[in-house]
TORKOLNU-839511 format. One line per 10 residues: number of its first residue (from 1); for each residue x, y, z of N, C-alpha, C. Coordinates in Angstrom, 1 decimal. Example, Ala and Ser with C-alpha at 12.3 -4.5 7.8 and 13.67 -1.06 7.14 Angstrom:
// residues 2
1	13.2,-5.7,7.8,12.3,-4.5,7.8,13.2,-3.3,7.8  12.8,-2.2,7.1,13.7,-1.1,7.1,12.9,0.0,7.9;
// end
This chain:
// residues 119
1	0.9,-1.2,0.0,0.0,0.0,0.0,0.8,1.2,0.0  0.6,2.3,-0.8,1.2,3.6,-0.8,0.5,4.7,-0.1  1.1,5.6,0.3,0.5,6.7,1.0,-0.2,7.5,0.0  -1.4,7.9,0.2,-2.2,8.8,-0.7,-1.7,10.1,-0.9  -1.0,10.6,0.1,-0.5,12.1,0.0,0.9,12.2,-0.9  1.9,11.2,-0.6,3.2,11.4,-1.2,3.5,10.2,-2.1  2.7,9.1,-2.0,3.1,7.9,-2.8,4.2,7.0,-2.1  4.5,7.2,-1.0,5.6,6.4,-0.3,4.9,5.0,0.1  5.7,4.0,0.1,5.3,2.8,0.6,5.8,2.4,1.9  6.4,3.4,2.6,6.8,3.3,4.0,5.7,3.7,5.0;
11	5.0,2.6,5.5,3.8,3.0,6.4,4.0,2.1,7.6  3.5,2.6,8.6,3.5,1.9,10.0,2.1,2.0,10.4  1.9,1.2,11.6,0.5,1.2,12.3,0.8,1.7,13.7  -0.1,2.6,14.2,0.0,2.9,15.6,-1.4,2.9,16.1  -1.4,2.3,17.4,-2.7,2.2,18.2,-2.9,3.6,18.8  -4.2,3.9,18.7,-4.6,5.2,19.5,-5.9,5.1,19.9  -6.4,5.9,20.8,-7.7,5.8,21.4,-8.5,7.1,21.0  -9.7,6.8,20.6,-10.6,8.0,20.0,-11.8,7.7,20.5  -12.4,8.7,21.4,-13.7,8.4,22.0,-13.8,7.3,22.6  -12.9,6.7,23.4,-12.8,5.7,24.2,-12.9,4.3,23.4;
21	-12.6,4.6,22.0,-12.4,3.2,21.2,-11.1,3.1,20.8  -10.6,1.9,20.8,-9.2,1.7,20.4,-9.1,1.7,18.7  -8.4,2.5,18.2,-8.2,2.6,16.8,-6.7,2.3,16.3  -6.6,2.0,15.1,-5.3,1.8,14.4,-5.1,2.8,13.4  -4.2,3.8,13.5,-3.8,4.7,12.5,-2.7,4.2,11.6  -3.0,4.2,10.2,-2.0,3.7,9.3,-1.3,5.1,8.8  0.1,5.2,9.2,0.8,6.4,9.0,1.9,6.2,8.1  2.0,7.3,7.3,3.3,7.3,6.3,4.5,7.8,7.1  5.5,7.0,6.8,6.7,7.4,7.7,7.5,8.5,7.0  7.3,8.6,5.7,8.0,9.7,5.1,7.3,11.1,5.3;
31	6.1,11.3,5.1,5.3,12.5,5.2,4.5,12.7,6.4  4.3,11.6,7.2,3.7,11.8,8.5,2.2,11.9,8.3  1.5,11.7,7.2,0.2,11.8,7.0,-0.5,10.5,7.5  -1.7,10.5,7.9,-2.6,9.3,8.3,-3.3,8.9,7.0  -2.8,7.7,6.5,-3.3,7.1,5.2,-4.8,6.8,5.5  -5.0,6.1,6.5,-6.4,5.7,7.0,-6.4,5.2,8.4  -7.7,5.2,9.0,-7.8,4.7,10.4,-8.7,3.5,10.3  -8.5,2.6,11.0,-9.4,1.4,11.3,-9.6,1.1,12.7  -10.8,0.5,13.0,-11.1,0.2,14.4,-10.4,-1.0,14.7  -9.8,-1.2,16.0,-9.2,-2.4,16.6,-10.2,-3.4,16.6;
41	-9.9,-4.6,16.3,-10.8,-5.7,16.4,-10.3,-6.6,17.6  -11.2,-6.7,18.6,-10.9,-7.5,19.8,-11.8,-8.7,19.8  -11.2,-9.8,19.6,-12.0,-11.2,19.6,-12.7,-11.3,21.0  -12.0,-10.8,22.0,-12.7,-11.2,23.3,-13.9,-10.3,23.5  -14.2,-9.4,22.8,-15.3,-8.5,22.9,-16.5,-9.0,21.9  -16.2,-9.6,20.9,-17.2,-10.1,19.8,-18.1,-10.9,20.4  -19.4,-10.6,20.4,-20.5,-11.4,21.0,-21.1,-12.3,19.8  -21.4,-13.6,20.4,-22.1,-14.6,19.4,-23.4,-14.2,19.2  -23.8,-14.0,17.9,-25.0,-13.5,17.7,-26.2,-14.4,17.5  -26.0,-15.6,17.6,-27.0,-16.7,17.4,-26.8,-18.0,18.1;
51	-27.7,-18.8,18.1,-27.6,-20.1,18.9,-28.3,-20.2,20.1  -28.7,-21.4,20.7,-29.5,-21.5,21.9,-28.5,-21.6,23.0  -27.4,-22.2,23.0,-26.5,-22.4,24.1,-25.5,-21.2,24.4  -25.0,-20.5,23.3,-24.0,-19.6,23.4,-24.4,-18.1,22.9  -25.6,-17.9,22.5,-26.0,-16.7,22.0,-25.8,-15.5,23.2  -25.4,-14.4,22.8,-25.0,-13.3,23.8,-23.7,-13.4,24.6  -22.9,-14.5,24.4,-21.7,-14.7,25.0,-20.6,-14.2,24.2  -19.6,-13.7,24.7,-18.3,-13.4,24.0,-17.5,-14.7,23.4  -16.8,-14.5,22.3,-16.1,-15.5,21.7,-15.1,-16.2,22.8  -14.3,-15.2,23.6,-13.4,-15.7,24.4,-14.1,-16.5,25.5;
61	-15.3,-16.1,26.0,-15.9,-16.7,27.0,-16.4,-18.3,26.6  -16.9,-18.3,25.3,-17.1,-19.6,24.7,-15.9,-20.6,24.7  -14.8,-19.9,24.4,-13.6,-20.8,24.2,-13.2,-21.3,25.6  -13.3,-20.5,26.6,-13.2,-21.0,28.0,-13.9,-22.0,28.4  -15.3,-21.8,28.3,-16.4,-22.6,28.8,-16.5,-23.9,28.0  -16.5,-23.8,26.7,-16.8,-25.0,25.8,-15.7,-25.1,24.7  -14.6,-25.6,25.0,-13.5,-25.5,24.0,-13.8,-26.4,22.8  -14.5,-27.6,23.0,-15.0,-28.5,21.9,-15.9,-27.7,20.9  -16.9,-27.0,21.4,-17.7,-26.2,20.6,-16.9,-25.1,19.8  -15.9,-24.5,20.5,-15.1,-23.4,19.8,-14.3,-24.1,18.6;
71	-13.8,-25.3,18.9,-13.0,-26.0,17.9,-13.9,-26.4,16.8  -15.1,-26.8,17.1,-16.1,-27.3,16.0,-16.5,-26.0,15.2  -16.7,-24.9,15.9,-17.0,-23.6,15.2,-15.9,-23.2,14.3  -14.7,-23.3,14.7,-13.6,-22.8,14.0,-13.4,-23.5,12.7  -13.8,-24.9,12.8,-13.7,-25.8,11.5,-14.9,-25.6,10.6  -16.1,-25.5,11.3,-17.4,-25.5,10.4,-18.0,-24.3,10.2  -17.9,-23.2,10.9,-18.5,-22.0,10.5,-17.7,-21.2,9.4  -18.1,-21.1,8.3,-17.4,-20.5,7.2,-17.8,-19.1,7.0  -17.6,-18.4,8.0,-17.9,-17.0,8.1,-17.1,-16.3,9.0  -17.4,-14.9,9.3,-16.5,-14.1,10.3,-16.4,-14.7,11.6;
81	-17.5,-15.3,12.1,-17.5,-16.0,13.4,-16.6,-17.0,13.4  -16.7,-17.9,12.5,-15.7,-19.0,12.5,-14.3,-18.6,12.4  -13.9,-17.4,11.7,-12.5,-17.0,11.7,-12.2,-16.3,13.0  -13.1,-15.8,13.8,-12.8,-15.3,15.1,-12.5,-16.4,16.0  -13.3,-17.6,15.9,-13.0,-18.7,16.8,-11.5,-19.3,16.5  -11.1,-19.2,15.1,-9.8,-19.7,14.7,-8.9,-18.9,15.5  -9.0,-17.4,15.3,-8.1,-16.5,15.9,-8.0,-16.6,17.5  -9.1,-16.8,18.0,-9.1,-16.9,19.6,-8.4,-18.2,20.0  -8.6,-19.1,19.4,-8.0,-20.6,19.7,-6.5,-20.5,19.2  -6.0,-19.6,18.4,-4.7,-19.5,18.0,-4.4,-20.7,17.0;
91	-5.2,-21.0,16.3,-5.1,-22.2,15.2,-5.0,-21.6,13.9  -4.3,-22.5,13.0,-4.4,-22.3,11.6,-5.3,-23.6,11.2  -5.3,-23.8,9.9,-6.2,-24.9,9.3,-5.8,-26.4,9.8  -4.5,-26.6,10.2,-4.1,-27.9,10.6,-4.1,-27.9,12.2  -4.6,-27.0,12.9,-4.7,-26.9,14.3,-3.5,-26.6,15.0  -2.5,-26.1,14.2,-1.2,-25.7,14.7,-1.2,-24.3,15.1  -0.6,-23.8,16.3,-0.6,-22.4,16.6,0.3,-21.8,15.6  0.0,-20.5,15.2,0.6,-19.7,14.3,1.2,-18.3,15.0  2.5,-18.2,15.1,3.0,-16.9,15.7,3.1,-15.8,14.7  2.6,-14.6,15.1,2.6,-13.4,14.0,2.9,-12.2,14.9;
101	2.9,-11.1,14.3,3.1,-9.8,15.0,1.7,-9.0,15.2  1.4,-8.5,16.4,0.2,-7.8,16.3,0.6,-6.5,15.8  -0.5,-5.4,15.8,-0.3,-4.1,15.4,0.6,-3.3,16.2  0.6,-3.7,17.6,1.3,-2.9,18.5,2.9,-3.6,18.7  3.1,-4.4,17.8,4.5,-4.9,17.7,4.8,-6.0,18.7  3.8,-6.5,19.4,3.9,-7.7,20.3,3.5,-9.0,19.6  4.1,-10.1,20.1,3.8,-11.4,19.4,2.3,-11.8,19.6  1.7,-12.2,18.7,0.2,-12.7,18.7,0.2,-14.0,18.1  -0.9,-14.6,18.4,-1.0,-15.9,17.8,-2.4,-16.0,17.0  -2.5,-16.6,15.9,-3.7,-16.5,15.2,-3.6,-17.2,13.9;
111	-4.6,-17.2,12.9,-4.4,-17.8,11.7,-3.2,-17.2,10.7  -2.5,-18.1,10.1,-1.4,-17.6,9.3,-1.9,-17.1,7.9  -1.5,-17.7,7.0,-1.9,-17.5,5.5,-3.3,-17.8,5.5  -4.2,-16.8,4.8,-5.6,-17.1,4.7,-6.0,-18.5,4.2  -5.0,-18.9,3.3,-5.1,-20.3,2.6,-5.1,-21.4,3.4  -4.5,-21.2,4.6,-4.3,-22.2,5.7,-5.5,-22.4,6.6  -6.4,-21.5,6.7,-7.6,-21.4,7.4,-8.6,-22.5,6.9  -9.4,-23.0,8.0,-10.4,-24.0,7.7,-11.6,-23.5,7.0  -11.7,-22.3,6.3,-12.8,-21.8,5.9,-12.5,-21.2,4.5;
// end
């Protein structure tokens, strides 16, 4: 991706707070302009929108309470919810943990190459 202002491909991500919401600013290292801002995605705060047993619970709570269901969801739900279970479980398609870097530069575990994911 290139900066919209100067065309540079040297960009970095910076975590910020705006109106009590965690955001990620994508900033050009050359000219300093903010290329775009996206909302921080926190799997622990994502609420399960359907189902009899887990509707209204967070993805992280479901993983803690019912790991076998979370693993089933990661393999069988072919949508954003399934991807969130994969991320929260720290799995890629083969069930192996994948190490990557989060936006704040710390190690994070989640799906690797999207082609490796089970959906």
